[in-house]
N, C-alpha and C positions, 0 to 999 in steps of 0.2 A: 330155748326155741324163740321167745321173744326177742332176745338179743340179735339173733340171727335174721328174724323178720325185719327188725329194725335197720340192720346193715344193707339188707336187700333193697328196702325202700330208699334208704339214703343213697346207695348207688344208682338206683333208677332216677332219683331227681338230679343227680349229677350229670347222668347221661341225657337227660331230657332238657337240661338247663340251656345249653347253646341253641337247641332248636327253638325253645320258647323266647329266647333273647332276640326278637325281630326288632330291627331299628326302624322307627317311624320316618318316612319320607313322603312328602306331599307334592304331587304332580300337578300341572295345570296344562290343559291342551284345548285348543279351540275348534272343536269338530271331531271328535274322536273317532266316529265311524267311517270318516272319509279315508280313502285309500291312501292318501298322502301321509296319514299318521298310522298306517298298518303296523309298522314295528312295534309300537308300544302296546297295541292290542295282542299281537302275537306273543310278545314277551310276557305280558301279564297272563293271558290264558294257558300258556304252557307251565305256568308256576315258576318261571324263572327268577322273578323277584323274590319269591319267598325262598326258593334254594339258596340265593345269594345272601339271605339273612335280612331281608327287607320286608317290613310291613308298609305296603304302599297304599296311599290314598290318591285317587285319580278325580280331580274336579274338571268335568267338561264344561268349559265356558264358551261364549258366543263366538269369540274370534281370536286371531293372534294378538290383537291389541289388548284384549282381557287378559291373555296369558301373560303377556309383559307386566300389566298392571298388579297381577296376583305374585309375581316374583319380586318386583320393586316395593310392593306393599307389605310382603312377608306373609301372605296366606298360603304361599306355596314356595318350595325349595328348588324344584326342577320343572324348568319349562320346556315343551315340545312344540317347535315352531320352524320358523324359517331363519336362515342364516342373516338375511339382510338387517334384522333386529340388532345383531351384536354391533354392526357399525353404527346405525343410527342412535343406538342408546349410548354409546360411547361419545357421540357427537353431543348428546344432552347432558353428559356428565353423570349417567347413570348406568355404568357399563354392565354388560352381561357377557359371559364367555362360553362360547361353543365346546362342548366336550366330545361330542360324537357327530360326524356327518353321517346320517343314515340315509339321506337322499343324494345320489350323484347328481340329479337334474332336479329343476324346480317341480316339473310335474303339472304345471298348469296349462290350460288350453284356452285360447281366445277363439270365440265362435260367434257368428252372426246368426241372428233370428232367420229362420228359413225364408220369411216373407221380405227380409232386408238384404239378402245375401247379394243379390245382383248390384245393389249399390257399392260393394266393396271390391276394389281392385288393389288395394294397399292401405298400410297404416295411415296415410294423410286422409282417407275417406272416413275415419273415425270422427273427424271434426263434426261438432253439433249432434252427436249421438248420445243416447242415454245407455251406459254401459254398466251392467250389473258386476259386482265384485263381491267378495266375501264380506268386507266392509271397508269404508273409506280409510286409507292409511295402511291397509293390508298389503301382502305382496302380490296378491292378485291385482290390486290397484297399481302397484309399481310396475307390473309388467306392462300393462296397457299404457300408462303414462310414459314409460320410457320408450315404447314403439312409436308413440305419437311424436315426442321430443326429437327423436333420432330421424323423423321425417319432417321436420321443419314446422311442427304444430307446438302449442304451449300446453302444458299439463291440464290447464282449465278450459281448453278448447272442446272437451267433451264433459258430460255430467256423469258422475259416479254415484251408483245407487247401491246400497248394502242389500245383498240378496241373501245373506247368511250362507251355511253349509247344508249339505245334504238335500233333503226333501223340499226345503224352502227355495232353494236355487232352482230346481225343477219346476216347482209351483210358479215361480216368476216367468219362466220360460213358457210354460203352457198357457199362462194368462197373457202373454205377449206385452208384457208391461215394459220391457226394455227392447233395445235395437240390438245389442251384442251382450255378451257374457264372457268373463273369465272366470274359470273353476276348474275342479280337478275331477277325478274319478270317485265313485262310480257315476257321478252325476252326468259327465260329459258323454260317456258311453251310452248311458241311458237316453240321454236327449238326443244324440246322434241316432240311435236305433229307433227312435220315435219321429225322426225326421223333422224335429224341432229346430235343429240348427245345422249350420254349416261350418266346419273347422277351418279356421285360416292361419293359426299359429299354434304349434304344439310343442311344449318343452318336456315331454315325456320321454324323449330320446336325446342322444348327444347332438345328432345333426339338427334337430328342431330348436335345441338350446343355443347351439352356435348361430342359427339363423337369426333368432331375436336378440340374443345378447352380444354375438360377435366372439364368443369364447365359451369355455367351461364355466358353469355357474352352479353355486352350491344350492341344494335344495333343503330338505328338512334336517335339523340339528336338534340335539338335546343341550339345554344351555342352564346355567345358574349364575348367581351374583358371585363376584370375586371373593366377597367376605365369607360366603357359606362355604366355598371350595376350599378356602384356606383353614376354615375351623373344622371341617368335616371331611377330611380327604379319604377316611375310610368307608364312609357312607357313600361319597361320590364314586369311589373305585367299585363299590358293590353294584350300584346303578349302572355304570358303564360294562361291567362284566356281564350283567344280565342282558343289557341290550345288544352287545357283540354276540352273545350267543343266540339271541332272537335273530339277528340279521344272517348268521350261518344257517338257522333252520330255514329261513324263507329262501336263501340260495339254493337249498338242496331239496326243496319240495315243490310240487306243482301248484298251478293255480287252483286246482280242484281240492288239494289237500289244505290249501290255505283258506279257502272258502268254507269247507266243512269245520275248520277250527273257530270261525268267526260266528258271533250271535247272528240270528236270522234276520234281524231287522236292517243289518248292515246291507243287505242285498236290495233293499227298497222295493221288496215284492217280486223282484225278478232274477232269480238265482243264475239263470244262463248268462244274462247279462252282466251280472256281478263277476262271474268267472272270466268273461271276456274282458272285463276292465282289469282284472287282476293280471291276466296275460300281457295285456297292452302296457300296463304300468310296472310290472315285475323288474324290467332292466334298470329302471330309476333308483332301486335300492341298492345300497352299497353291500358287498358281501362281508365287510370287516369293520366299517365304521371309521376308516382312515378319511382324511380330508384331502380331496383331489387337488392335484398340483395346478396352479394357476387360477382355481376358481375364485379364491378370496379376493385377489387382484381385480378380476373380471366384476365381482360384485361391487367393489369400491369405485371403479371407474363408472359403472352403470348409476350408482346411486348419486354420484357427484353431479350428474347431468341434470337431475331434476329435483334434488332435495338440497335446498339452500343451507339447511343446517349441517349437512355432511360437507357441501363443498366449502362451507366457510369455517370448518373445525380442523384441528390437527389430528388426524387419526393414526393411531399406532396398530397396524393390522396385526401385528404379532400378539397384542393383547385381546384380540377377538377369539382366538382359538387356543385350545390347551389339548394336544394330543398325546400327553404323557399317560392318561389313564387308559387310552386305547392300547398304547404300546404294551402297557403291563398286562392288560386283559388279554391281548394276543400271545404274550410271552407265559401266560398261565401263573402270573405272579399275583 
């Protein structure tokens, strides 16, 4: 009898082994509750990382810049952020590679404070203004700077103030500390509903993105350092598999279903506005994680206009993305 019990226990341990062998991967993201980063929270809360065999630790840092610091410094392996950084970091000799393009469009919105809206007729009117952005050097900063340069101004013809993400950006608008703001949802939908702002440029849609950048422009991506990808292809594949599964879930569910899945605090105290923000932003999520044709070239052309480091560097755009993991995820391999 003891021998039989021992055999049963041994078999149970063998069966439990793979489930217990979760691979540790550290993520960094600059503002997890923002709608821009929604695919991360969806994938996490549905348990898809765990299903893929991953033990994921997510550090919610202050900005996209801090996310990059975490990846380059080694405190995280996977970054969630904007595609722009893959080009800029290559120019600095510290490359990171995008593995999934979960954002078909940037998803950022430029809005004037309600009391200053009459002053704005076009991007040239941004001269001399105080513009709130996630943080100086962030992709929200890049958007406003590019619009200015494209319309005959210099990037420093306006002053840029870090207003952070989520509730801190809304607070800055309520206190009227700024003339304009570039941010994402749900903050922008909330500010618009309170009549704090007037939206003047919107990259949550294909049309709005083309109006700002002149063509398709990549939004959110997951990225990692080349050395980590090369040494840990199995872990990277698991991350991509989980993410692609999360994107498919978003594509097949309503804004109401998505809102129910999210933590209550993501709604910033207004569930109906949060659902509206999800409805507005839902088209910007890729249904499969593929890189949009032509988007990488647009990003490079834009960054060269106002980023001297990019303009002066030799950039190999083929090294900014690696879509082999997405292809395997979609093929079920």
